[in-house]
Every structure is written in structure tokens, then in C-alpha cells.
C-alpha positions as MATLAB code, in Angstrom:
seq = 'MIFEKLIFWFKKRNRIIYLTYSALALIVLLPLLRSGYVFAMDMVFVPHLTWPEPFNAPGFFLYLLNFILPSQIIQKIILFLILFLSGVGMHRLIPVKSELPKYFAGVFYIFNPFVYSRFLFGHLWLLAVYALMPFAVKAIFTFLDNINLRNALKLSLWFTFIGFISNHFIVFAFLFFIIAFLFELWKERRYRKEIFKMFKYAILVGLIFLILSGWWIAPYFDKTLPQGRYIQEIVGTGDLTVFQTESDTKYGVLCNVAALYGFWGDRMGQYTVPKEIMPHWPLLFLIIFSLVTLGAISAFRKNKFKAGIFIIIAGVAFVLSVGMSYQFFAPIIEFLNEKIFIFKGFRDSQKFTALLVLTYAYFGALGINSILKSSKLKVQSSKLILTAFLIALPVLYSPLMIWGFRGQLCASHYPQDWFATNEFLNQDKEDFKVLFFPWHQYMSFGFTKNRVIASPAPKFFDKQVIAGDNMEIGKIYTHSQRPISQFIENQVLAKRQEIDNLGEILASYNLKYIILAKEADWQEYDFLNVQKDLEIINDYENLIIYQNKVWE';
ca = [
      56.405  -32.882  -69.415;
      53.035  -32.513  -71.132;
      53.717  -28.811  -71.735;
      57.078  -29.582  -73.353;
      55.479  -32.173  -75.643;
      52.834  -29.650  -76.631;
      55.512  -27.063  -77.480;
      57.398  -29.663  -79.543;
      54.192  -30.605  -81.390;
      53.484  -26.969  -82.302;
      57.076  -26.255  -83.343;
      56.683  -28.452  -86.358;
      56.138  -26.205  -89.370;
      52.954  -27.857  -90.572;
      51.347  -27.530  -87.148;
      52.199  -24.040  -85.932;
      49.697  -22.759  -88.481;
      46.882  -24.222  -86.371;
      47.882  -22.026  -83.453;
      48.358  -18.977  -85.675;
      44.984  -19.151  -87.388;
      43.250  -20.022  -84.129;
      44.653  -16.784  -82.720;
      43.467  -14.830  -85.769;
      39.988  -16.315  -85.464;
      39.872  -15.318  -81.794;
      40.959  -11.765  -82.614;
      37.766  -11.522  -84.636;
      35.399  -13.624  -82.533;
      36.478  -13.304  -78.897;
      33.846  -10.677  -77.928;
      31.186  -12.909  -79.487;
      32.095  -16.001  -77.482;
      30.313  -14.879  -74.336;
      26.992  -16.446  -73.395;
      24.213  -15.845  -75.913;
      23.496  -16.022  -79.634;
      25.083  -14.022  -82.418;
      22.347  -12.605  -84.651;
      22.792  -11.422  -88.221;
      20.378  -10.989  -91.136;
      20.191  -14.627  -92.271;
      21.892  -16.184  -89.236;
      19.347  -17.021  -86.555;
      19.967  -19.760  -83.998;
      17.381  -20.840  -81.423;
      17.750  -22.870  -78.206;
      16.363  -26.091  -79.712;
      17.329  -26.859  -83.297;
      14.511  -28.623  -85.120;
      14.312  -31.117  -87.942;
      15.041  -29.185  -91.164;
      12.105  -28.696  -93.522;
      12.729  -28.958  -96.399;
      15.379  -31.496  -95.539;
      19.002  -30.405  -95.898;
      22.224  -32.007  -94.747;
      23.626  -29.105  -92.634;
      20.335  -28.673  -90.775;
      20.101  -32.406  -90.120;
      23.672  -32.491  -88.784;
      23.011  -29.549  -86.451;
      19.757  -31.160  -85.307;
      21.668  -34.282  -84.227;
      24.542  -32.290  -82.715;
      22.082  -30.292  -80.621;
      21.365  -33.458  -78.609;
      24.964  -33.230  -77.369;
      25.797  -29.513  -77.373;
      23.765  -26.359  -76.696;
      22.909  -24.533  -79.905;
      24.774  -21.376  -78.908;
      27.960  -23.432  -78.522;
      27.353  -25.068  -81.905;
      26.960  -21.657  -83.541;
      30.226  -20.364  -82.126;
      32.113  -23.498  -83.114;
      30.910  -23.010  -86.700;
      31.920  -19.345  -86.692;
      35.362  -20.251  -85.371;
      35.844  -23.045  -87.896;
      34.911  -20.757  -90.796;
      37.779  -18.397  -90.028;
      40.196  -21.087  -88.863;
      39.727  -23.366  -91.871;
      39.811  -20.416  -94.280;
      43.319  -19.594  -93.100;
      44.613  -23.154  -92.858;
      43.203  -24.247  -96.217;
      44.551  -21.264  -98.131;
      47.902  -21.549  -96.344;
      48.309  -25.150  -97.490;
      47.289  -24.401 -101.060;
      50.264  -22.130 -101.747;
      53.065  -24.127 -103.517;
      56.146  -22.364 -102.095;
      58.665  -23.240  -99.389;
      58.755  -19.873  -97.641;
      56.168  -19.454  -94.901;
      55.607  -15.690  -95.244;
      53.745  -15.890  -98.580;
      51.592  -18.690  -97.176;
      50.671  -16.600  -94.155;
      49.770  -13.678  -96.394;
      47.430  -15.938  -98.369;
      45.823  -17.362  -95.228;
      45.350  -13.957  -93.604;
      44.003  -12.446  -96.818;
      41.505  -15.274  -97.258;
      40.150  -14.412  -93.786;
      40.360  -10.617  -93.900;
      38.720   -9.245  -97.033;
      35.564   -7.294  -97.942;
      33.767  -10.389  -99.251;
      34.015  -12.250  -95.936;
      33.258   -9.070  -94.009;
      29.942   -8.367  -95.744;
      28.779  -11.969  -95.898;
      29.601  -12.482  -92.220;
      27.597   -9.443  -91.145;
      24.713  -10.557  -93.350;
      24.740  -13.988  -91.732;
      25.514  -16.115  -94.810;
      26.771  -18.886  -92.581;
      26.757  -21.859  -94.958;
      28.113  -19.821  -97.850;
      31.108  -18.888  -95.696;
      31.453  -22.448  -94.418;
      31.972  -23.767  -97.949;
      34.099  -20.741  -98.826;
      36.410  -21.948  -96.048;
      36.534  -25.437  -97.580;
      37.123  -24.290 -101.151;
      40.967  -24.214 -100.904;
      40.922  -27.828  -99.703;
      38.776  -28.807 -102.698;
      41.091  -26.925 -105.103;
      44.069  -28.731 -103.627;
      42.244  -32.046 -104.125;
      41.615  -31.082 -107.782;
      45.312  -30.422 -108.374;
      46.284  -33.619 -106.546;
      43.903  -35.598 -108.759;
      45.198  -34.053 -111.993;
      48.848  -34.454 -110.970;
      48.367  -38.115 -110.101;
      45.220  -39.581 -111.634;
      44.249  -42.763 -109.833;
      41.298  -44.349 -108.055;
      42.262  -43.080 -104.611;
      42.513  -39.439 -105.658;
      39.309  -39.751 -107.699;
      37.443  -41.006 -104.625;
      38.839  -38.202 -102.482;
      37.832  -35.571 -105.023;
      34.326  -36.965 -105.441;
      33.860  -36.918 -101.668;
      34.998  -33.288 -101.526;
      32.485  -32.403 -104.232;
      29.755  -34.312 -102.383;
      30.553  -32.631  -99.074;
      30.547  -29.165 -100.652;
      27.258  -29.896 -102.417;
      25.650  -30.977  -99.151;
      26.463  -27.610  -97.598;
      26.021  -25.172 -100.498;
      24.612  -25.713 -103.956;
      26.267  -22.456 -105.005;
      29.792  -23.549 -104.214;
      29.419  -26.913 -105.894;
      29.031  -24.904 -109.105;
      32.229  -23.021 -108.222;
      34.054  -26.272 -107.489;
      32.965  -27.907 -110.748;
      33.778  -24.737 -112.689;
      37.302  -24.848 -111.274;
      37.566  -28.562 -112.016;
      36.366  -28.219 -115.622;
      38.792  -25.396 -116.404;
      41.683  -27.248 -114.744;
      40.703  -30.459 -116.557;
      40.709  -28.691 -119.935;
      44.155  -27.234 -119.293;
      45.474  -30.651 -118.302;
      43.811  -32.192 -121.358;
      45.601  -29.721 -123.615;
      48.896  -30.429 -121.903;
      48.465  -34.193 -122.433;
      46.882  -33.901 -125.893;
      49.584  -36.061 -127.551;
      49.175  -38.984 -125.162;
      46.041  -41.007 -125.880;
      46.441  -43.303 -122.894;
      46.647  -40.356 -120.512;
      43.616  -38.718 -122.109;
      41.594  -41.939 -121.819;
      42.675  -42.279 -118.198;
      41.677  -38.684 -117.457;
      38.209  -39.109 -118.911;
      37.701  -42.469 -117.206;
      38.398  -41.172 -113.731;
      36.693  -37.810 -114.332;
      33.504  -39.682 -115.264;
      33.919  -41.779 -112.124;
      34.166  -38.620 -110.024;
      30.982  -37.306 -111.605;
      29.066  -40.557 -111.161;
      29.978  -40.891 -107.492;
      28.934  -37.305 -106.905;
      25.588  -37.794 -108.668;
      24.841  -41.042 -106.818;
      25.513  -39.424 -103.435;
      23.932  -36.064 -104.277;
      20.986  -36.967 -106.501;
      18.539  -36.632 -103.596;
      19.052  -32.854 -103.398;
      19.772  -32.193 -107.101;
      16.687  -33.917 -108.571;
      14.047  -31.613 -106.959;
      15.432  -28.610 -108.850;
      14.476  -30.281 -112.145;
      10.884  -31.008 -111.059;
       8.491  -28.045 -111.311;
       5.932  -29.816 -109.136;
       8.284  -29.594 -106.141;
       8.922  -26.305 -104.262;
      12.629  -26.171 -105.147;
      11.999  -26.761 -108.846;
       9.079  -24.362 -109.082;
      10.980  -21.666 -107.208;
      14.094  -21.719 -109.352;
      12.391  -22.401 -112.696;
       9.306  -20.201 -112.468;
       9.364  -17.776 -109.554;
      12.870  -16.304 -109.729;
      12.902  -13.947 -112.699;
      14.637  -10.970 -114.259;
      13.305   -8.736 -111.501;
      15.502  -10.599 -109.034;
      18.572   -9.848 -111.149;
      17.881   -6.137 -110.761;
      17.103   -6.209 -107.046;
      20.133   -8.331 -106.185;
      22.509   -6.863 -108.745;
      26.071   -6.051 -107.771;
      26.640   -2.693 -106.082;
      28.643   -0.006 -107.885;
      31.030    2.463 -106.275;
      29.835    6.059 -106.606;
      33.318    7.290 -107.549;
      35.106    4.367 -109.199;
      32.235    2.426 -110.762;
      31.219   -1.217 -110.600;
      34.297   -2.728 -112.288;
      36.691   -1.256 -109.766;
      34.298   -2.065 -106.935;
      34.199   -5.760 -107.829;
      37.947   -5.881 -108.489;
      38.397   -4.466 -104.982;
      36.212   -7.380 -103.685;
      33.254   -5.155 -102.845;
      29.878   -5.025 -104.573;
      27.611   -7.170 -102.358;
      24.026   -5.918 -102.735;
      23.554   -6.054  -98.958;
      26.059   -3.215  -98.576;
      23.411   -0.730  -99.746;
      20.851   -1.764  -97.107;
      22.523    0.184  -94.293;
      22.670   -2.759  -91.900;
      26.386   -2.299  -91.183;
      29.344   -0.047  -91.921;
      31.046   -0.743  -95.250;
      34.827   -0.458  -94.559;
      35.660    1.715  -97.568;
      33.130    4.312  -96.378;
      35.405    5.194  -93.465;
      38.723    4.407  -95.192;
      39.652    7.196  -97.640;
      42.959    5.407  -98.298;
      41.358    2.106  -99.399;
      42.228    2.573 -103.130;
      45.923    2.799 -102.216;
      45.787   -0.421 -100.201;
      43.927   -2.136 -103.027;
      46.544   -1.014 -105.564;
      49.289   -2.513 -103.399;
      47.388   -5.801 -103.114;
      46.575   -5.854 -106.820;
      50.233   -5.153 -107.651;
      51.243   -8.193 -105.602;
      48.569  -10.255 -107.394;
      49.787   -9.104 -110.811;
      53.420   -9.797 -109.931;
      52.425  -13.245 -108.646;
      50.491  -14.012 -111.831;
      53.503  -13.105 -113.970;
      55.839  -15.150 -111.787;
      53.459  -18.149 -111.806;
      53.045  -17.995 -115.572;
      56.810  -18.137 -116.078;
      57.131  -21.232 -113.879;
      53.974  -23.158 -114.760;
      51.841  -21.532 -117.430;
      49.195  -24.230 -117.196;
      48.477  -23.816 -113.487;
      48.753  -20.041 -113.755;
      46.378  -20.129 -116.706;
      43.780  -21.979 -114.649;
      43.694  -19.248 -112.008;
      43.750  -16.466 -114.600;
      40.758  -17.932 -116.453;
      38.929  -18.549 -113.174;
      39.550  -14.942 -112.135;
      38.286  -13.650 -115.483;
      35.108  -15.737 -115.409;
      34.486  -14.883 -111.759;
      34.967  -11.173 -112.427;
      32.549  -11.056 -115.366;
      29.866  -13.082 -113.590;
      30.312  -11.169 -110.344;
      29.820   -7.816 -112.078;
      26.791   -9.299 -113.797;
      23.855   -7.049 -114.651;
      25.535   -3.941 -113.255;
      27.665   -3.440 -116.379;
      25.976   -3.048 -119.752;
      28.516   -5.135 -121.669;
      28.190   -8.075 -119.271;
      24.415   -7.898 -118.772;
      23.574   -9.859 -121.971;
      25.774  -12.727 -120.753;
      23.881  -12.933 -117.470;
      20.507  -12.687 -119.210;
      21.500  -15.446 -121.633;
      22.649  -17.746 -118.818;
      19.426  -17.139 -116.881;
      17.299  -17.831 -119.931;
      19.108  -20.941 -121.179;
      20.407  -22.500 -117.927;
      17.735  -22.373 -115.242;
      20.184  -23.505 -112.541;
      21.977  -20.200 -113.036;
      18.889  -18.443 -111.639;
      20.167  -19.531 -108.245;
      22.879  -16.921 -108.740;
      20.567  -13.930 -108.788;
      23.135  -12.561 -106.316;
      25.953  -12.859 -108.841;
      28.482  -11.219 -106.516;
      28.895  -14.649 -104.906;
      31.393  -15.354 -107.704;
      33.714  -12.884 -105.980;
      34.626  -15.802 -103.709;
      36.679  -17.234 -106.602;
      38.270  -13.838 -107.105;
      39.367  -13.807 -103.449;
      40.843  -17.279 -103.908;
      42.816  -16.119 -106.948;
      44.041  -12.937 -105.228;
      45.248  -14.901 -102.219;
      47.036  -17.429 -104.442;
      48.749  -14.966 -106.788;
      49.375  -12.449 -104.000;
      51.346  -15.072 -102.095;
      53.387  -15.909 -105.195;
      54.016  -12.201 -105.728;
      55.403  -11.864 -102.210;
      57.509  -14.982 -102.748;
      58.966  -13.376 -105.867;
      59.782  -10.181 -103.958;
      61.482  -12.093 -101.147;
      63.614  -14.047 -103.602;
      64.753  -10.951 -105.454;
      64.998   -8.700 -102.400;
      68.430   -7.297 -101.617;
      67.515   -6.096  -98.147;
      70.412   -6.992  -95.883;
      69.360   -5.131  -92.749;
      67.361   -7.448  -90.516;
      65.114   -4.638  -89.273;
      64.126   -3.758  -92.856;
      63.171   -7.383  -93.518;
      61.079   -7.467  -90.353;
      59.270   -4.269  -91.300;
      58.567   -5.608  -94.791;
      57.371   -8.929  -93.361;
      55.089   -7.262  -90.798;
      53.598   -4.927  -93.394;
      52.867   -7.680  -95.918;
      51.159   -9.918  -93.366;
      49.216   -6.977  -91.899;
      48.156   -5.713  -95.336;
      44.927   -7.765  -95.512;
      43.993   -6.676  -91.977;
      44.611   -3.036  -92.899;
      42.340   -3.536  -95.898;
      39.490   -4.959  -93.761;
      40.154   -3.531  -90.285;
      36.537   -3.580  -89.114;
      36.587   -7.359  -88.753;
      38.721   -7.112  -85.621;
      37.068   -7.599  -82.226;
      33.556   -8.590  -83.113;
      33.443   -6.603  -86.342;
      34.160   -3.472  -84.355;
      31.207   -4.094  -82.069;
      28.691   -4.472  -84.896;
      27.953   -8.029  -83.776;
      27.382   -9.163  -80.212;
      26.087  -12.131  -78.256;
      22.630  -11.696  -76.749;
      19.810  -13.806  -75.312;
      16.175  -14.235  -76.164;
      13.886  -12.407  -73.689;
      12.485  -14.472  -70.863;
       8.924  -13.887  -72.035;
       9.697  -15.773  -75.262;
      10.466  -18.822  -73.130;
       7.380  -18.209  -70.987;
       5.220  -18.000  -74.107;
       6.674  -21.216  -75.467;
       5.962  -22.957  -72.160;
       2.399  -21.626  -72.158;
       1.782  -22.934  -75.686;
       3.250  -26.325  -74.819;
       0.878  -26.654  -71.873;
      -2.005  -26.606  -74.332;
      -2.111  -30.205  -75.584;
      -4.577  -29.523  -78.404;
      -3.544  -29.709  -82.054;
      -3.391  -26.088  -83.266;
      -1.278  -23.505  -85.062;
      -0.030  -20.083  -84.012;
       0.008  -16.864  -86.042;
       2.958  -14.518  -85.452;
       2.853  -10.762  -86.052;
       4.277   -8.338  -87.195;
       4.058   -9.878  -90.646;
       7.653   -9.570  -91.895;
      10.231  -12.161  -92.877;
      12.949   -9.725  -91.805;
      12.615   -7.179  -89.027;
      14.471   -5.658  -86.105;
      14.184   -6.976  -82.539;
      15.164   -5.291  -79.303;
      17.111   -8.320  -78.086;
      19.256   -8.222  -81.252;
      20.209   -4.600  -80.480;
      17.746   -3.629  -83.215;
      19.577   -5.537  -85.929;
      17.295   -6.696  -88.721;
      17.160  -10.500  -88.814;
      14.973  -13.252  -90.214;
      12.083  -13.855  -87.839;
      13.140  -16.545  -85.324;
       9.545  -17.335  -84.284;
       8.947  -20.401  -86.533;
      12.094  -22.033  -85.177;
      11.931  -20.826  -81.577;
       8.434  -21.973  -80.616;
       7.712  -25.692  -80.452;
       4.205  -25.358  -81.895;
       3.752  -24.768  -85.615;
       4.022  -21.015  -86.164;
       2.818  -19.165  -89.257;
       5.087  -16.125  -89.628;
       5.761  -13.714  -92.468;
       7.748  -15.071  -95.394;
       7.613  -11.828  -97.369;
      11.226  -10.748  -97.993;
      10.416   -7.057  -98.726;
      13.738   -6.406 -100.446;
      13.795   -3.715 -103.105;
      10.835   -4.078 -105.451;
      10.286   -7.701 -104.414;
       7.627   -7.966 -101.741;
       7.445  -11.748 -101.612;
       8.286  -14.986 -103.393;
       6.133  -17.030 -101.021;
       4.382  -20.101 -102.403;
       2.270  -20.718  -99.278;
      -1.497  -20.357  -99.724;
      -1.871  -19.341  -96.075;
       0.594  -16.459  -96.585;
      -1.510  -15.150  -99.463;
      -4.586  -15.518  -97.278;
      -3.067  -13.545  -94.382;
      -1.884  -10.776  -96.695;
      -5.005  -10.486  -98.880;
      -7.844  -11.409  -96.553;
      -6.540  -10.228  -93.187;
      -3.913   -7.480  -93.421;
      -5.356   -5.837  -96.534;
      -8.799   -5.677  -94.856;
      -7.679   -5.090  -91.277;
      -9.862   -1.999  -90.830;
     -12.969   -3.775  -92.101;
     -13.099   -6.919  -89.971;
     -14.068   -7.540  -86.376;
     -14.326  -11.343  -86.464;
     -10.706  -12.306  -87.072;
     -10.977  -15.325  -84.780;
     -13.728  -16.799  -86.927;
     -11.702  -16.095  -90.078;
      -8.585  -17.770  -88.682;
     -10.388  -20.751  -87.178;
     -10.656  -22.463  -90.555;
      -6.849  -22.505  -90.664;
      -6.634  -24.062  -87.189;
      -5.082  -20.889  -85.731;
      -5.827  -20.853  -82.017;
      -3.358  -18.216  -80.811;
      -1.833  -15.024  -82.151;
       1.507  -13.768  -80.873;
       2.218  -10.076  -81.407;
       5.841   -9.118  -80.801;
       6.271   -5.527  -79.644;
       8.854   -4.928  -82.337;
       9.177   -2.977  -85.587;
       5.733   -1.620  -86.647;
       3.725   -3.558  -84.074;
       1.507   -0.534  -83.292;
      -0.089   -0.978  -86.728;
      -1.625   -4.216  -85.454;
      -3.927   -2.513  -82.950;
      -6.863   -3.867  -84.996;
      -6.353   -7.086  -83.015;
      -7.686   -5.321  -79.920;
     -11.098   -4.601  -81.461;
     -11.820   -8.159  -82.586;
     -14.883   -9.511  -80.785;
     -13.602  -13.095  -80.862;
     -10.009  -12.509  -79.710;
      -8.933  -12.306  -76.070;
      -5.600  -11.192  -74.604;
      -4.244  -14.047  -72.476;
      -0.828  -12.622  -71.592;
       0.691   -9.186  -72.093;
       4.416   -9.465  -71.530;
       7.116   -6.861  -71.928;
       7.964   -8.053  -75.432;
       4.992  -10.192  -76.521;
       1.210  -10.148  -76.426;
      -0.693  -13.453  -76.695;
      -4.216  -13.464  -78.103;
      -6.499  -16.492  -77.927;
      -9.055  -17.281  -80.602;
     -12.278  -17.733  -78.605;
     -14.155  -19.440  -81.440;
     -11.463  -21.981  -82.201;
     -12.687  -25.562  -81.880;
];
């Protein structure tokens, strides 16, 4: 009886999509759902999630959730929801009756080069808000189609929620809203009452957002705070060069971005870029782009205002995503960085490709809908072949996402000696700090299958750990604002062959222990063994613990 009710519940058209996109998410994630943590460049989970410093809403939520669920379960739920919600949200955004175009949009929004690269680089929160973006766009259209208090409140809450998770995507959401608002304003330009109503509720949306989000926005305008100083003074033109969009060696940067590639991380060699092993990728892209073009034409004929919104969004996203990599667009990016300091947060301008993916999925679905309406295929087998090909097209374009990104990601555990070291440190009830070497913000670890990740030490160990915060990406060695980091680099590492009293030097910074992980270039830290005031306490398989004998 229960099984029959479940079948009946899923048979409803608006619910079967949950099962479909759950299955698609599992096709990608199933090998990663075994016991352990999934490590990627910027995605590092530890057994006990700590209070986020500086404070941020996602970190606070995970901190509370960790009291109920193990962190490895939390991580996998988030990964599943990213893919699941991406499909469901995009599916529901498509304004057609036929289900096939909607499924194409949902599948394409999951399987594409943008998601592939960002997933393997561990941009967890960026992808989380990417998954929510179709829901926010739908809320924007609902608000503009029926402007009232209820829809204004819903939209402001969507903006607030997105801002809590990613300050990049709140810019995307407001950009979409402003362009859509201007189109609607032009459409209603002859009706003063409607225009007044639009402005009244749009201002309300903005005020609610600012009231609920002011706590995280305000620090960026204050140079005395880390966030404000970082974005206004530290990030500069050098960052634009280091993080500029990647060009294709054969087709150039414009084609690369149009094909949804171009992420700067692709050139770091941390994973396989799909097009590198797919000689036929330009053909698949041309098919997809043809569907997008056909959909744009069809949409413009039916509703030029809504089509115009997506066309303008795509154009803006394309220009900004290409950014400094194209000489005609570079002055635009330089101007925005000079005049609008918030735009410095987009030193990785390829993030704007997310809006391009949204547009492709939307117009691609409408293009397929147009084909199905005009198709004269009468043979059922021909229709099935066409249907299967169109739905599989996004998967064929990003095939390496299947089954754990073709084995490039896996679930693994921290070594036992990391836990033993943490227990040893916790047994010492004194108030002290710990120094962690090798001194790198990003490095490879054996337990991550030698994937380069952000050092997990500051989050893993319960005691306060001083670890490298030097990004070492391109020509940028560090953007660190910590005085102790400058001290370690200038007074310790730069003079490592000259000192033999490191314990005495570190004592003034309350550093009682040094942990040396036997990873990356750890052999270059053999100067620790000749220090007269350091003593090896434990020498594990993966870690060495030194005690500062002159610490008081």
C-alpha cells in the first residue's frame, strides 16, 4: 500500500523530476558517497567544524549542523543538493508545456564545463548559489509579472539568502533584476501608476535586503577592517593578470568562453580538462549553440521583452567573463576595477560564465521546443532517437563528470596520526599556539591521493594553529595581512640556515609546538633538527611533533 502511494506521488509530472535529478546526481556522486571526505583545492572538511572566523552565515550553519550530523555526511548532502537543485531549478524555469526541453535545460545546467571545473577546484559555495540562481530568476519574473507585497517579500528573501552564501552571486542576481526591471519599465512606460508601483516595491525589496544583509556588506566599505582593506587596497591589477580567463590555443579566448571554458584553474594541471581528450568538442558545442540560437529567435518572436533580458544578460556575462584576456574588453575591466572597488572581488572574471550557462540552458530548451513543434517525424523510433540524443547532449559535452568525475575525486580519511596528534595537543592544558609546516596555503597530501588542497591543519586541530596563508599562485606569493605570517617568512624561513635558537625566537609568539607534515617539500625543513631548543616529541608516519623547550 505504501509502495503504491509512493508510485502515485512520483507519477505526478511536477514530482517525477525529483527522482530524475536525484538519479543524475547519484550518477556523478555515487563513488564519492563511501566513508570519508572528498577533498578538492578549496573544499576541505574536517571532523569537527568550528566557529567561522571571520563570521559567515554558511560556516555558522554548518557549525550548528555538525552537532547533529557528522561533517562527512554534511559535505555529501551539500554536494548532492548542488547537483539536484541545479537540475530541478532550471527545469522549473523553462516556460513550456513539453517536458523534453525542460529536461534538456536541467541536465545541461548540471553537465557543463563551468560546473566541472569549479567542482574539481572545490568552489563549494559558488556552486551552491549557482544551483539556487534559477529559483531566484523565477522569483524575479514572478515579481515583475505580478507586483505585490507578497512577491516583493519573497524576492527580497531570495536575494538575502543568496547574499548570505555568496557575495559574488548576489551581484549576478541584482544584475539580472536590474536588466529585467528596465525592460519591464520600458514596457510599462505609458502607465504612470504601474511605474510608481514598480519603483515602490523595488525599493522595498532593496531595503529589506540591506536591513538583513548590512552586517556582511558594511565591512567591505571600511578599510580598517580585513574585508575592506583586502578588497580596496590589497587586490590589484596583478590579480587580474594572474586570474585572467584562459584562452584556447587553437580557437582563442572568445570561443573558449562561448564554449563555457576559460577558468584559470584549468591551466594549473590539477585535473583533466574535458576538451583536451575530446577532439570532437567543437562539433558538440556547435550543436548546442545552434539550439541556443534557435531558442533565442523563437523566444524573441513570442516575447521580445523576456528574450531581450536573457540576450542582454548573455552579452554582459560574455564580455565580463572574457575580461582582461581580450584587448578590446580589457579597458572595460580596468575601468570597473578602478571606479567600482566591489568589482575587485571578481578578479576571477570567468565566474560570470555562470550567467552564460543559465542563458544557454534557457534558450537551448526553447530551441528544442521549437524543433519538436515543427518536427514532421512520424516514426516513433526516430522520435525516441532524437529525444535520447538531445537529453544526452550535455552529458556528451561534459562526460568526465560521470562516476566521481572519472575517478578524479574520491572519498578518503585523515591519517590516524593526525587524530593522535590532536589528542596529544589537547592533553596539554596550557594556553599556547602551534606552528604548522610546510609553509604553504595549498599543497598536496598523501591522504588526498596527492591532490593539492588548502591546508586543513588550522581547522583540523583544536588548538590554535599558525599555518601558511601564502597562496603561491602565478606571480602572487601572498596576500596575507597577518603580522605573524610576515614574521615566519622573513625572520624564520628566509634565515633558516643561520639560526639555531628557533624555540627562543618562537616563544615570544606563544608557539609551544611545531608540527611538520611529511608532505610536499618537507625535507627542506631539516633545519628544525639542528635547533638547540627544539625537541622531537613524536615521530609518526605522517607527522613530526617538535616541542619548544624554552617556551614558558
